[in-house]
C-alpha positions in Angstrom: -20.9 -24.8 -57.5 -21.3 -27.6 -55.0 -19.1 -25.7 -52.5 -21.5 -22.8 -52.6 -24.5 -25.1 -52.1 -22.7 -26.8 -49.1 -22.0 -23.4 -47.5 -25.6 -22.3 -48.1 -26.9 -25.5 -46.6 -24.7 -25.2 -43.5 -25.7 -21.6 -43.1 -29.3 -22.7 -43.3 -28.8 -25.3 -40.6 -26.9 -22.9 -38.4 -29.5 -20.2 -38.9 -32.3 -22.7 -38.0 -30.4 -23.6 -34.8 -30.0 -19.9 -34.0 -33.6 -19.1 -34.6 -34.6 -22.1 -32.4 -32.5 -20.7 -29.6 -33.9 -17.2 -30.1 -37.4 -18.6 -30.0 -36.7 -20.5 -26.8 -35.3 -17.3 -25.2 -38.5 -15.5 -26.3 -40.6 -18.2 -24.7 -38.7 -18.2 -21.4 -38.2 -14.5 -21.1 -41.6 -13.3 -22.2 -44.4 -15.7 -21.1 -47.2 -13.6 -22.5 -50.1 -15.6 -21.1 -52.9 -17.2 -23.0 -52.6 -18.0 -26.7 -55.4 -15.7 -27.7 -54.2 -12.5 -25.9 -53.2 -9.4 -27.8 -49.9 -9.1 -26.0 -49.0 -12.7 -27.1 -50.0 -11.9 -30.7 -47.8 -8.7 -30.7 -44.9 -10.7 -29.2 -45.2 -13.4 -31.8 -45.4 -10.8 -34.6 -42.2 -9.1 -33.3 -40.5 -12.5 -33.1 -41.4 -13.4 -36.7 -40.3 -9.9 -37.8 -36.9 -10.5 -36.1 -36.7 -14.0 -37.7 -37.5 -12.6 -41.2 -34.9 -9.8 -40.8 -32.2 -12.2 -39.6 -33.0 -14.6 -42.5 -33.0 -11.7 -45.0 -29.6 -10.5 -43.7 -28.1 -14.0 -43.9 -29.4 -14.4 -47.4 -28.0 -11.0 -48.5 -24.6 -11.8 -47.0 -24.6 -15.3 -48.4 -25.7 -15.0 -52.0 -27.1 -11.5 -52.6 -30.6 -12.5 -51.5 -31.3 -15.4 -54.0 -34.1 -17.5 -52.6 -33.4 -21.2 -53.0 -35.6 -23.9 -51.8 -32.9 -26.1 -50.3 -31.8 -23.1 -48.0 -35.2 -23.1 -46.4 -35.3 -26.8 -46.2 -32.0 -26.8 -44.3 -33.2 -23.9 -42.2 -36.3 -25.9 -41.2 -34.1 -28.9 -40.5 -31.9 -26.9 -38.2 -34.9 -25.5 -36.4 -36.3 -29.0 -36.1 -32.9 -30.3 -34.7 -32.9 -27.6 -32.2 -36.5 -28.3 -31.1 -36.0 -32.1 -30.8 -32.4 -32.2 -29.4 -31.8 -29.0 -27.5 -34.9 -27.0 -26.7 -36.0 -28.7 -23.4 -32.5 -28.6 -22.0 -31.9 -25.0 -23.1 -35.1 -23.8 -21.6 -34.4 -25.5 -18.3 -30.9 -24.1 -18.1 -32.1 -20.6 -19.1 -34.8 -20.8 -16.4 -32.2 -21.9 -13.8 -29.8 -19.1 -14.7 -32.6 -16.6 -14.6 -33.7 -17.8 -11.1 -30.0 -17.8 -10.0 -29.6 -14.2 -11.3 -32.8 -13.1 -9.6 -31.5 -14.6 -6.3 -28.1 -12.9 -6.7 -29.6 -9.6 -7.5 -32.0 -9.9 -4.5 -29.1 -10.7 -2.2 -27.1 -7.7 -3.6 -30.1 -5.5 -3.1 -30.6 -6.6 0.6 -26.9 -6.3 1.2 -26.8 -2.7 -0.2 -30.0 -1.8 1.7 -28.6 -3.1 5.1 -25.3 -1.4 4.5 -26.9 1.9 3.8 -29.0 1.5 7.0 -25.9 0.8 9.0 -24.0 3.7 7.5 -26.9 6.2 7.8 -28.2 5.3 11.2 -25.4 7.2 13.2 -26.1 10.3 11.1 -29.9 10.1 11.9 -29.1 9.6 15.6 -26.8 12.6 15.5 -29.5 14.8 13.8 -32.1 13.7 16.4 -29.8 14.9 19.2 -29.5 18.3 17.7 
């Protein structure tokens, strides 16, 4: 019995950490503006729906959906640990990676654009001579 409770507790902590990471991804990827906007409310509603579904699936897989208070306490503890220990670093790293990705894609776009111009310019010159 204690083994099952330990597994459920660890699953709650891991799920709390995962939900914290997902929430930070949501905050970085979709900055929806002011707190009172309709788009922000819709995004928050979709995030909570995702969090509910993920928690439901974990509970179904873990113990056939039995709701136990300590599972939610461990989940809250995992979320709190994420927020206190990892959130700021994760958001900074994610923002840096997104900025780097944006720069790489911009470079690839400019490279492709210039390559096409160089390849197509002789064809256009030939067509103008005709």
